[in-house]
C-alpha positions, 0 to 999 in steps of 0.5 A: 500500500502506498503511503500518501505524503503531505507537504507542509510548509516550514514555519520559517517560510511564513515569517516576514523578514526586514528584507521582505518589508524593505522590498515590499516598500521599494516595490510599492513605494508610490502606494505608501507615499500616496497614503502618507500624503493623503493622511497628512493632508486630512490631518492638515485640513482638520488642524486648519478647521479646528480653532486652537485652545489656550489655557490660562491660570490664576492663583488666589490665596484664602487668608487664614484670619479665622483659623480659630473659628474654623477649628470651632466649626469642625469641632461642633460638626463632629460633636453633632455627628456631622462631617467636617470640611475644609473652608478652602474646599468650599471656596473651590466649589463656590468659585465655579458655582452657577451663581458666580459664573452666571454673574460673570456671563452677564457682566462680560455679555458672554451670551453673545458670541462673535466669530469671523472666517479665517481660512477653513475655521472661524476665529472667536473675537473678543475685546477688539470688536468693531461693534457690539450687538445688543439684543433688547428684547426677551430671548426668542431662541438660539439666534444667529445673524451675519453683520457686515460693516459697510462704512463707519456709519452703518452695517448690513444684517443678513442670514438671520436664523432663529432655532434653525429657522431662516426667515428671509431677512436683510437690512441695513442699519446705522450705528446706535439705531434700534432695528426691529427684527424677527429676533426682537429689537437689535442695537449695534454700538460702534467701536470706532477704533476697530472698524477699519480693520473689519470693513468689508468682512462678515462677522457671525453673531450668535446669541444663546440663553444665559443658562446655556452660556453659563454652563458652557463657561462652567465646562471650561473652568477648573478649580483646585487647591494646590495642595492638601494643606494649602490655602492657595486655590488654582483657577484654570480656564481653557478657551479659544480666545486668550483675551476672553479667558483672561477676562473670565478669570479676572471677573470670577475673582472680582465677583467672588471678592464682592460676594465675600465683602457683601457677606461681611457687610451683611453681618456688620449691618445686622449688628449695627441694626441690633445696636441701633435698636438697643440705643433707642430703648436705652435712650428712652429709659435713660430719659425716664430716669433723668426725668424721675431724678429731676422731679425728685430733686424739685419736690424735695429741693435737693441740690447735691446728694453726693456731698451728704453721702461721701463719708459713707460711700468711700469704703463701698465705692470700688464695689459699687463701680464693679457692680455697675460694670457687671450690671451693664455687661449683664444687660448686654449679655441678656439682650444677646441671649434673648436674640439667640433664643428667639425662634423668630430669628433662628435664620438670622445671623447672631450679632457679635458685639465685642465684650459679650461673653468670653473669648469662647462665646465670641468665637462660637458666634463667629463660627455660627455666622460663617456656617450660616453664610455658607449654608445660605450660599449652598441654598442659593445654588442647590435649594433647601432639600439638598442633604448637605443643607439639611445637615447644616441646618441640624448643625446650626440648631445644635450650635445655637443651643451650644451658644445659648448654653455658653451664654447661660454659663457666662450669665451665671458667672456675672451674677455670682460676681455681682452678688459678691459686689452687692454684699459689700455694697449692702454693708455700706447701705447698712451704714446709711440707714439713718439717711433720710428716705428721700436721700436713699431714693435719690441715690437709687435713681442716680445709680440707675442713671449711671448704669443707663449712661454707661450702657448708652456710652458703650453702645454708642462706641460699638456703633462707631466701631461697626460703622468703621468696619463697614467702611473698611471691609475687605475680603479674606482673599488675595490674588497671588497670580493674575491670569497668566499662561503660555500663548501656545495652544494646549490643543490640538497637538499639531505635531502629534496629530501630523506625526500620527497621520504620517504613521497611519499613512505608512501603516495602511498600505502595509496592512493592506498587502499583509491581509492580501497575502494572508488571504492568498492560499499559496505562499507568495514571496515578498519580492512578488508583492509588487503591483 
């Protein structure tokens, strides 16, 4: 029986050597060249049609002028079962919050975009515009129109589109004249110094709603702390226009600074209002006491009571002075305590009057006010139903109870000191039992007058301090680096894209010939791959 032999090709026969690749390239060089040229050409077209993207950076320092307050906040949150957080982390979020960026969009009019044709792409214009288009009516929808400068007196408006609908419209309008269009009234304001550079060119103007424009800006903004323990905040803006990126960063810092100052002024204004209310009440009470003393002296024909009682009051003068000061402090502390425990004021900031309570009480009030401001900003951005806001509400209630308890402890301390001072004072009163009753009454009225005068003077002083604070309020931030960055685009990467296109152009023919050989049933020598 004859054995059938099968022939198998050696594995080495299917291995492509470097010589085979070189011969394949030399025999079909024109295919490789054509593919490389085509891929590079497509990459060049893509780069020519894609506007370059630039990156600008600003650095802000959050000053640590309330470090103790921040520690108190963290401690209270932990006691209340809340989550502690860094103030810098909060500012990182607030810097790119919708509220601040919406204000930036409105200030810079970023809802209106200007572009001009430059080869295959459209370049964005900002800052050096030849004119500014103002839309005077309510937003009708996404609007596009073409503005061509005719001369220094007017422009032509054409190619109007509203939400994709293109009504037939073309109109010539003079600068500063109001024009009625299907998109509403339009006003074109000239920038005379830039008009000659754009005369005869068509500028495409687009208008989007404020929410879309704000979201677009938000997508281009990145904020982060430079380090975990650092109070430096890095703000990055990526944009196709360097001037617009710098303007956005500058405006963000300005709006944020104004917001901080406004919050501080709100606290000072609330404190000033509280002091003014107390001054009105104390002034009325002081007037009543003075009238009572005047009437008493007139009825009893008394000129100088102090001269009759000096001998008896020398020993207790120090105790009396101390009791007067303590009673004045007690009045102010009780005023603040009533304010804290008043449920109708649970959502208000607590007036922080210096001299009320010890350092711990004042620090707790400052911590509460700062957390209330943070909670109000979060409510503005996310609403009352936000879990973080609800958690902060519970923490604020706990902090308010803690403050009320601290004030109660301080009140007990003052009353104990006042009780000791009055014991000494009572010894003096025992020595004046023989003084006529009218003189004792006069001394009591004068004592009330002294207390009211001391409290009235104290409140007037605090009102002046609060007014001075309102006049010199500054934000607890400082701009470390104004907007800066390279003028080279960060995207697209031209050399990388061109190199990738070149490599792709060389790989495509090789893959083609390799696949053709793979599907060929017979072995074909590499030197036979020539087409």
